[in-house]
N, C-alpha and C positions, 0 to 999 in steps of 0.2 A: 438496521446492521443487528444480523442474529448472532453474535458471536458469544460463543460457551463460555460460562463464567471463569473453569480455570483455566481458558485463553485470555478471560480481559482482566483476570489477576496479574498475569504474569506480562501485558502489557501497561495494567498499570504503575510497575515496579520499574518504567523505564519514564525518567520525567517530562521527555517530550510526548512521547505517545499518551501520559495522563493529563497533562495540560492540551492537547488538542482532544481529547475526551470529553473534557472537561470545558473546553469552550464551545458549544454547540451553534454559534457565528462561525467562528472560525473554519470549525469542522462542513460548514454547510456549504460556506465559501467554498474550500478544497474541492471537495463533493463534484460542485455545481462549476470548476474553472473549468477551461477550455482544454489547459494540460491536464486534467485528471481524466475529461472524455477524449481527450488523442492517446496518453498513455492507455489507455482500455482499447481503445482500438489497436492500438499498434500490437497490446497480448494477444486481444483475439485474433487479428489477419498472423501473426508467426507464429504465436503456440497456441491457437484455438482447441483439440483436446487435451492437450498437456496443463491447460491454464485448467479448467474444467477438475482434473485429477490432482493439479498441487492443490488448489481452495479446498477440497476433500479432505485431502492429508491434512493440511493446515489445521484444520477444523475438527481431526480427530488429533491435534499433536505431536503430527511431523512437521518437524522443524527445516530437516533436512531438504525436503524437494522443492519448498519454500524459498529457501537458501539457494537452490543451484535456480529457480527460473531466476530471482533476482540478478544471480552472478551474471546470467545470460541477456538480463534487458540492460543492464549495466555495462556490459561488454558491446553492446550498439550504439551507437551517435546518437539516433534519435532517441532510443531508452536513458542515455545516462541523462541530455537534456533536459528531457522533461522530468526524471528525477529532483534533477540539479531547482528547475524551477518550482515544483512541490516543494522542496527542501525549503527554499525559501519564503515561500509564502506563508507556510507554516512557523518558520522563524519569526515571524513580523510580529510585532506590538502593538497592542492595540492604541 
């Protein structure tokens, strides 16, 4: 995962994000989970070009595009369900 240092610093301010980034085993499980794969498929199908643009904007510090996309995803039944399941996975303790 290639995250610019300034964005990584911002992520590390969030306790949950910091814990996930520090726990390599959990991060691998989340990245390889069927829910993550399904979420990525859903994003690609529904938001194709917008997803690419949003990712590039986020890398350059534009959080508005990412926030807008997240709202759209959470507004769909499938997206909300997948995000909830991923949230539960990252909340698990070893």
